[in-house]
KENU-288506 format. One record per residue: residue in three letters; y, z, x of N, C-alpha, C in turn. Coordinates in steps of 0.1 Angstrom, whole numbers, plus 5000, padded with zeros to 4 digits. Layout:
ALAYZXYZXYZX...
This chain:
MET602450265064602650415062601850495072VAL602550585078601950675088601350795081MET600150825084599450925076599051045085ILE599951085094599751205102600951295101ALA600751425100601851515100601451655103THR602351735109601951865112603051965108ILE603951915099605051995095604652085084PRO604852215085604452315075605452315063ALA604952345052605852365040606552495041GLY607852505038608552635038609052665024LYS610052745023610552785010611152655004LYS610952634991611352514984612852524982GLU613552414986614952404984615252284976MET615752304964615952194954617352184949LYS617752074945619052054940619252124927LYS620452154924620752234912620452134900GLY619852194890619652124877618452044877THR617552044887616351964887615052044886VAL615252184886614052264885613552254870LYS612252214869611652194856610952324852ARG611652414846610952544842611052554827GLU609952574821609852584806609852724802LEU610552764792610552894787609252924780ILE608853054781607553084776607753204766GLY607053204755607053324746608353364740ASN608553494739609753544733611053504739GLU611053494752612353464759612953334753GLY612153224752612653104747613053114732MET612253184724612553194710613753274707VAL614053374715615253454714616453364717LEU616353284727617553194731617753094720LEU616653034714616752934704617352994691ASP616853114687617453174675618853214677THR619253254689620653294691621553174690ILE621253064696622052944696622152894681ARG621052894674621052854660621952944652ARG621853074654622653164646624153154649LEU624553134662625953124666626452984660ASN625652884660626052754655626352764640ARG625452834633625652844618626952914615ARG627353014624628653084622629853014628ASN629652894634630652814640631352894651ALA630552974658631053054669631052974682THR631952874683631952774694632152844707ASP633052934708633353004721632153074726ARG631453144717630253224721629153134725VAL628953014718627952924722628252864736MET629552834739629952784752629652884763LYS629953014761629653124770628153134773LEU627353124762625953134764625353014772ILE625952894769625452774776625852784791ASN626952834794627452844808626552944816LYS626053044809625253144816623753104816THR623352994810621952964809621652834817HIS620452834823620052724832619952594823PRO620452484828620352354820618952324815ALA617952354823616552324819616152404807ASP616752524806616452614794617152564782ILE618352514783619052454772618352324767ALA617852254777617152134773615852164765TRP615152274769614052324762614452354747VAL615552424746616052464732616252334724PHE616852234730617152104722615852044716ARG614752064723613552004717613152054703HIS613652184701613252254688614352254678LEU615452184681616552184671616452054662SER617052064651617051944642618151844647PRO618051724643619051624648620451664645VAL620751724634622051774631622551884640GLU621651974642621952084652622152034666ARG621351944670621551884683622951824685SER623351744675624651674676625751774677THR625751884668626751974668626852054681ILE625752104686625652184698625952094710PHE625551974710625851884722627351864723ASN628051854712629551844713630151964721ILE629452074721629952194729629452184743VAL628152144745627652124758628452014766ALA628851914759629651804766630951854772GLN631451964767632752014772632552114784SER631252144787630952234798630752164811SER630752244822630552184835629052154838GLU628252194828626752174830626252054824VAL627051974818626651854810625851754818ALA626151734830625451634839624051684842ASP623951814846622651874849621751884836PHE622451904825621751914812621151784808LEU621851674809621351544806620151504815SER620251554827619151524837617851584833GLU617951694825616751774822616151734808LEU616951664800616551634786615351534786ASP614551544776613551434773614351304769LEU613751194774614351064772614851034758ALA613951054748614251024735615451104729ILE615551234733616651314728617851274736MET617751244748618951204756619651084750LEU618750984747619350854741619950884728GLU619350974720619951004707621351064708LEU621551154719622751224720623951144726VAL623551044735624650974743625050844736GLU624350804725624650674719626050674713ASP626650784710628050784704629050824715LEU628650844727629650874738630350744743THR631550754747632250634753631750614767PRO631850484772631450454785632350534795LYS633550554792634450624801634050774803PHE633550834792633050974793631750974801MET630950874799629650874806629850854821VAL630850784825631150764839631550904845ALA632250984838632651114843631451204844ILE630451184835629251264836628351224848ILE628251084849627351034860627951064873LYS629251074875629851104887629351244893GLU629051334884628551464887627051474890MET626351364887624951364889624451324903ALA623251374907622651314919622451164916THR622451084927622450944926621150894919ASP619950964923618750924917618650954902ASP619251064898619351104883620251004876ALA621350964882622250874876621550734874ALA620750694884620050564882619050574871ASP618350684870617350704859618050704846LEU619250764845619950764832620350624828LEU620950544837621350414834620150324831GLU619050344838617850264835617350284821ALA617550404815617050434802618050384791LEU619250364794620250324784620150184780PRO620550144768620549994765621349924775ASP620949794778621549714789623049704787GLU623449674775624949644773625749774776PHE625249884771625950014773625950044788ALA624850024794624750064809625649974817ASN625749844814626649754821628149794819GLU628549834807629849884805630150004814ILE629250094815629450214823629550174838ARG628650084843628650044857630049984860GLN630549904851631849834854633049934856LEU632850054850633950154851633650254863MET632550244869632250334880632950284893GLY633150384902633750354915632850264923LYS633350184932632550084939631450144947GLU631650254954630650324962629550374954ASP629950444943628950504934628050394927ARG628750284923628050174916627050114926GLU627450094939626550024948625350114951GLU625550244952624350344954623450334943VAL623950334930623050334919622350204917ASP623050094920622449954919621349944929GLU621550004941620449994951619150064946LEU619350174939618150234934617550164922MET618350104914617850044902617149914905GLN617149854917616449734920614949764922TYR614549884923613149924925612549964912HIS611249944912610449984900610650134898PRO610850174885611150324883609950414887GLU608750354887607550434890607050414905SER607950364913607650354927608450454936ALA608150454948608950544957610350514958GLY610650384957612050334957612850384945GLY612150384933612750424921612950574920LEU612050654928612150794928613150854938MET613350784949614050834960615550864958SER616050954966617450984966617950944980PRO619150874980619750824992620450935000ASP620551054994621251165001620351245009PHE620151205022619251275031620051295044MET619451385052620051415065619351345076ALA620051245083619451175094620351195106LEU619651215118620351235130619851145141ASP620651095150620251015161619451095171GLU618351035176617551115186618251155199GLU619351085202620051125214621051245212PHE621151285200621951405198621351525205SER622251615209621751745214621651845202VAL620951955204620752055194622052105189GLY623052125198624352175194625052075185ASP625051945189625651845181625051835167ALA623651845167622951835154623351955145ILE623452075150623852185142625152175136LYS626152125144627452095139627451995128LYS626651885130626551785120625951835107VAL624951915108624351975096625352065088GLN626152145096627152225090628252145083GLU628552025088629551945082629151875069ARG627851835069627351745059626251795049SER625751915052624651965044624951975029GLU626152005025626452015011626351885004GLU626551775011626451635005625051585003LYS624151655010622751605011621851675001GLU620751604997619851654988618951774993MET618451755005617551855011617751845026SER618451945032618651945046617652035054PHE616552075046615452145053614752065063TYR614551935060614051835069615151745075LEU615151735088616151645095615351525100TYR615751405096614951285100615651225112ILE614951215122615451165135615251015136THR616350945139616350795140616750745153HIS616550615155617050555168617450405164GLY618250355172618750215170619850205160ASP620550085159621650065150621250075135GLU619950035132619550025119618850155114GLY618850255123618350385119616850385116GLN616050325125614550335124614050475126LEU613150515118612550645118611750665130SER612050775138611250805150610650945150GLY611151025142610551165141611151245130VAL610751375130611251465120611351605126LEU612251685120612451815126612851905115SER612252025114612652115104613952195108LEU614752245099615952315102615552435110ARG614452505107614052625114613752585129GLU613052475131612752445145614052405153LEU614952345146616252305153616952435158LEU616952535150617652655154616952745165MET615752705168614952785178615152735192HIS615852615193616052555207617452575212PRO617652575225619052585231619852465227PRO621252485227622152385223622152255231TYR621752265244621752145253620552055251ARG619552095245618252025244618451905235GLN617851785239618051665231616951655220LEU617351605209616451595197615151525200SER615251415208614051335211612951415218ASN613351525224612451615232611851725223ILE612351745211611851855203611351805189MET611651685186611251635173609651615172ASN609151605160607751575158607651425155PRO607051345164607051205162606051155152LYS605151245147604151215137604651235123VAL605151135117605851145104605051075093ILE604951145082604451075070605651005063ALA605450875061606550795054605850705044VAL606650665034606050565024607050455023GLY606550335018607350225016608050225002THR609050145000609750144987608850114975ASP607850034977606949984966605750074965THR605650184972604450274970604450334957ASP603350334950603250384936603550534936GLN604250584926604650724925603350814925GLU602250774920601050854920600550874934GLU600650774942600250784956601250874964VAL602550864961603550954968603251094964ALA602851124952602551254947601351314954HIS600351224956599151264963599451304978ILE600251224984600651254998601351384999VAL602351404991603151534992602251654989SER601351644979600451754976599451774987GLN598951674993597851685003598351745016TYR599551705020600151755032601051865031ASN601251915019602152035017603552025023ILE604151915020605551895025606451895013LEU607751925016608751935006609451805003ALA609351705012609951575010609251475018VAL609351345014608751245022609751135023PRO609951075035610950975037610450835032VAL611450755027611150625022611750525032VAL610950435037611450335047611350195042ASP612150105047612149965044611249895053PRO611049765052610049685061610449705076SER611649725079612049745093611849885098TYR611349975089611050115092612350195093SER613450145087614650225086614550315074VAL615050445076615050535065616150505055ILE615750485042616750455032616850565021GLY615950665021615950765011614850865013ILE614750965005613651065005613251094990VAL611951124989611451164976611151314978THR611751404969611651544971610651604962VAL610151724965609051784958609351804943ASP610651834939610951854925610651724917ASP610951614923610551484916609051464915ILE608351504926606951494926606251584916ILE606851694913606251784903606351714889ASP607451644887607651574874606651454873VAL606451394885605451274885604051324882ILE603651434888602351494886602151524871ARG603151594865603051624851603051504842GLU603851404845603851284837602551204838GLU602051194850600751114852599651194845ALA599551324846598551404839598651384824THR599851394819600051384805599651244800GLU599951134807599551004803598050994803ASP597351044813595951044813595251104801PHE595751224798595151304787595451234774LEU596651184772596951114760596050984758GLN595850914769595050794768593550824765MET593150934772591750974770591451024756ALA592451074749592351114735592650994725GLY592950884731593250764722594550774715ALA595550844722596850864716597950784723GLY597550674729598550594737598850664750LYS600050624756600450684768601950724768ASP602550724756603850774755603950924756ARG604550964767604651114770605451184760GLU606351114752607251184743606751154728ILE605451144727604951114713605251214703LEU605351344707605751454698607151434692LEU607951364699609351344695609551214687LYS608451134685608551014677608551044662SER608950944655608850964640607450964635THR607251004623605851004617605250864617VAL606050764614605450624613605150574627ASP606050594637605750554651604550624657ASN604450754654603350834658602050774653ALA602050744640600850694634600450554640ILE601450474642601150334647600650344661THR601050434669600650454683599150494683ARG598750574674597450634674596350554667ALA596850464658595950384649594950294656PRO595250224667594250134673592950204678TRP593150314685591950384689591150444678LEU591850494668591150544656590350434649PHE590850314650590150204644588850184651ALA588850194665587650184672586650294668SER587150414665586250524661585750484647TRP586550424638586150394625585050284625VAL585150184634584150084635582850144640GLY582950244650581750314654581050384643GLY581850454635581250524624580550434614VAL581150324611580550224602579250174607LEU579250144621577950104627576850204626ALA577350334629576350444628575750454614ALA576650444604576250444590575250334587LEU575450214592574550104590573150134596ILE573250194608571950224614571150324606ILE571850424601571150524592570650454579THR571350364574570950284562569650204566PHE569650154578568550064582567250154582PHE567350274586566250364586566050454574GLU566550394562566550474550565150514545ASP564250424547562850454542562250574550GLU562450574564561950674572562650814568LEU563950804565564750924561564150984548ARG563750894539563250944526561951014528GLN561150964538559851034540559951164546VAL560851184556561151314562562651344561ILE562951404549564351434546564951524556ALA564151604563564751704573565451634584LEU565051504587565751434598567251434596ALA567651424584569151414581569951544586ALA569251654586569951784589570351784604PHE569651704613569851714627570751594632ILE571151504624571951394628573351444634PRO574051534627575351574633575151644647ILE574051724649573851784662573651684673VAL572751594670572451484680573751414684MET574551374674575751294677576751384684GLY576851514679577951604684577651644699MET576351674702576051714716576251594726GLY575851484721576151364730577551334732GLY578351334721579751314722580451414731ASN580151534730580851644737580551634752ILE579251614756579051604770579551474776GLY579651364768580251244773581651264776THR582351334767583851364769584051444781GLN583151544783583251634795583151554808SER582051464808581851384820583051294823SER583551224813584551124815585851194819THR586151314813587351394817587251434832ILE586051484836585851524850586051404860VAL585551294856585651174865587051114865VAL587751104854589051054854590051144862ARG589951274861590751364869590351364883GLY589051344886588651334900589151204906ILE589251094899589850974904591350994907ALA592051054897593451074898593851164910THR592951264913593351364924592651324937GLY591951214937591351164950590151234954ARG589551314945588351384948587051304947ILE587151184942585951104940586050984950ASN584950964958584950854967584450734960MET585350634959584950514951583950424958ASN583550464971582550394978581150454975GLU581050564968579850624965579650644950LEU579850534942579750544928578350584923ALA577250534930575950564925575650714927LYS576150774937575950924939576651004928VAL577850964924578551034913577851014900ILE577450894897576750864884575450944883PHE574650934894573351004894573551154893LYS574551214899574751354898575051394883GLU575951324876576251354862575051324853MET574251224857573051194849572051314850ARG571951374862571051494863571551614855VAL572951624855573551734847573151714833GLY573251584828572951554814571551584811VAL570651544820569151574818568851724817MET569551794826569251944827569752004814LEU571051974810571552034798570851984785GLY570451864785569751804774568351864772THR567751894784566351964783566552104777PHE567552174782567752314777568052314762TYR569052234758569452244744568452174735GLY567752064740566752004732565552094730LEU565152174740564052274738564452374728ILE565652434729566052534719566052474705LEU566652354703566752294690565452254685GLY564552204693563252164689562452284684ILE562552394691561852514686562452564673ALA563752554671564452594659563952504648ALA563852374650563452284640561952304635TYR561152344645559752364642559552484633PHE560352594636560152714628560952714615THR562052634615562952634603562252544592TYR561652434596561052334587559552334589GLY558952454586557452464588556652374580ASP557152324568556452244559556452094563GLN557252064574557351934579556351904590PRO556051774593555151754604555551824617ILE554551864625554751934637555551854647GLN555551724646556251634655557751644653LEU558251704642559751704640560451774651GLY559951884656560551964667560651874679LEU559551804682559551714694560551604693VAL560651544681561551434679563051484681VAL563351594675564651654676564951684691GLY564051754698564251784712564451664721LEU563551564719563751444728564951374725SER565451364712566651294708567851364715VAL567951494714569051564721569051534736LEU567851544742567751514756568251374759PHE567751274752568151134754569651114752ALA570151174741571651154738572551214748MET572151334753573051404763572951334777ALA571751294781571551224793572351094793LEU572151014782572850894781574350904781ALA574851014773576251034772576951064785ALA576251154793576751194806576851074815THR575850984815575850864823576950774819VAL577050744806578050644802579450704804GLY579650834802580950894804581450894818THR580450884827580750874842580850734846PHE579950644841579850504846581150424842VAL581550434829582650354824583950374832PRO584450494833585650514841585650464855LEU584450484862584250444876584350294877ILE583650224868583550074869584950024866LEU585650074856587050024853587950044865LYS587850164871588650184883588350084894ARG587050054896586749954906587349824903LEU587449794890588049664885589549674885ASP590149784889591549804890592149814876ILE591449874867591949904853592050054851ASP593050094845593250244843592050304836ALA591450394844590150454839590350534826ALA591550594824591750684813591650604799VAL591950474799592050404786590650394780ALA589550404788588250374782587550494777THR588150614779587450734776587750784762GLY587450904759587750954746587050884734PRO587750824725587150754714586150654718PHE586350574728585350474732584050534736VAL584050634744582850704749582150764738THR582850854730582150924719581650824708THR582350724705581850624695580650554700SER580550514712579350444717578150534718ILE578450664721577350754722576750784708ASP577650794698577250814684576250704680ILE576650584683575850464678574450464685PHE574450484698573150474706572350604703GLY573050714701572350844698571650844685VAL572250794674571650784661570450684661PHE570750574668569650464669568450524676ALA568650594687567550644695566850754687TYR567550834679567050944671565950894661PHE566350794654565450734644564350654650LEU564650594661563550514668562450614673ILE562850724679561950824684561150884672ALA561850914661561150964649560150864644LYS560450734643559550634638558350624646LEU558450634660557350614669556450744669LEU557050864669556250984671555751034658MET556351004647555951054634555250954625ASN555050834630554350724623554950704609ILE556150694608556750674595557450534594
């Protein structure tokens, strides 16, 4: 992979139906209420007119909030419009599968024919194998071969994301010939803003040229003399997260995908990258919260939702039981100084909160490339210092509050509470930083160890340290 580029990002040019824009506030609710009202009145013609005037992404947003019965009825209308292909490309996977299960393979072929090749491949990949094979058999040879080419790659790799519809020109072309070629073929291609310059019979990538730069040169000049030979390219097996990082770091609108011989076979465009960034961020946050990694968890049934979230909650339950056992173990000390019980939730809560903060910062830092994995000690020590600083501040405040609130208790109570908060917060910040970094070094997804795991472990160690400090300092 070549990691040098000097091509500036220009105005974003995206294929129709792939802009992921979500309705916000009253605009979305008005559209939702209007469609529901027209559907109840069986005003099919008016629903059709509204659908034709609305962006497919907005209709897809509406479908998230409809009941299954409403979805079925309204989809029968959408299926008759010219927007059905773009609409299916925008739908959440679970809703899309629900809607197309009753469609015939022949009708699905007609829809797929109107889709961009990469969207068609994604759709077939999501469908049950038997249904997808029936559709493929009815597709034209050329369309089927293009889709099969994309389906051989992992869906979360550059090969799975790429579109084969790109603009490639031989480096021996003149500017005049190139302009004529662009005029003839630009409508067929996904993004003609970047022109990829190739050489040889197999189309090896040799440079790149923006459409703006092409138009600035005289017609007789050869492309090899004006192209930029420093190109960013990715292989077919490059992970989608790395592709997203490259596109965002270098501010480009598309990145070419090459095979082992360095021949260009597709491009990954920025609209797909935006989806990848959102999906990866959603997965990270869900895993950090102990809610699995299914991005469509809100669309799952109550039972499936509960099953997905149960394992991590079991870990929290085990941690709570252990914390309760620790408190029971120090029951005699607690009887002697009953005021100790009042501060248990604060010690556990402050430790858990700062641990979650640290783990969230570290996981996102790893995902965005802002953390150098060769300097783990530096990152851990920095968060440890933050924990000590904040622990000292809040421990001092809480210790003073404990001293004045429980004046009838031993004077050491304030010291015990303050030191316990300091220890819990320092430990939590360290553990919340250490665990994700070590897992990443072991090539394990850092997000899976945060959330319930960090907070539960801090609860256990925090309570144990609290009573141990009390026992030592208060002689109980």
